[in-house]
Structure formats: structure tokens, C-alpha cells
N, C-alpha and C positions, 0 to 999 in steps of 0.2 A: 505492499501501500503505501501511495506517495505520503508524503510530508506536507501537510497544510500547513499554510502562512497567512495571517493574516494582514490588510494592507497595510497597516498602522509595523507589521514586523516588518516588511519591504523597504517603507520608507525609513526607519531607524537601521536597516541593513547600508541603504544607500547613503543616510549620513555618517556613517562609520566610515566610508571608501575613502582613501587617501591616494592622492589628490582628489581635489571637487570631481565629479562625474561631470562630465559636458554633453552627453547623450544617451538614451538610453535605448537598446536595441531588443527587438522578441522575435525571434529566428523558432521560425516552426520548421519541423523535419517530422522526420517517422522512419522506423527499422522494423528490422524482424520481431521483434517486444512492443512493437505499439507506434502509437503519433505521441510527441512531447513540443512543449515550446522551451526553449533555454532562455530566460530574460538575462539583460547582460547590460553592464554598465560600460560605456567608454571613456578613458581618464586621457588627458594628454601627459606622456612624460618626455624623456631628454631624446629620445630616437622619435617620435612622432607620437603615436597612438596606442591605444593596449584596449583590447575589450577583454572584459573581467566578467563571470559568470556570477550570476547574483541568484539564478534562483532555477528548476528545472521544474514547469509542471509535468507532471505525466499522473495518467490515470487511463486502466484498463486496456487492453490491446487492441490490434488495429481489425477485427473481427467488427467492432462496437458500431463500424461504417456500415457493414452489411445489413444490421441489424438496427439501423435507420437512433441509432441511441448517439 
């Protein structure tokens, strides 16, 4: 079962990231275990930009799509 996280917990995680995030990414993808959304923040670093994972939302397998769920 995937970890549940509230919006306020996500905001707390964003606020704890240093340096300050400059963008938010939501990457949707799937694999043989199902679909997921990887929520990431982008920060500026000396070499340019870096993307860091904030939370991965994943629940159920890909068969749910064929069941209309």
C-alpha cells in the first residue's frame, strides 16, 4: 500500500528543501507494476538545475484502467 500524504505535509517537505525550489514537476509514468506520479521539485545548483523527488503517488496496478477505476 502506498504511503498517504496530506497537502500540508507536502508543503512542509517543500519548505524544508534547500536551496529554495523554483519549480514543481509532476511526472506521470507506468511500469509492469502499475501507474504512478512522481512529484518533484527543481532547485538551482552551481552546475545549473537539479530535480529532486518529493513524493511518489502510486496505488493499484494497471489492470484498474481496464476495469474503469
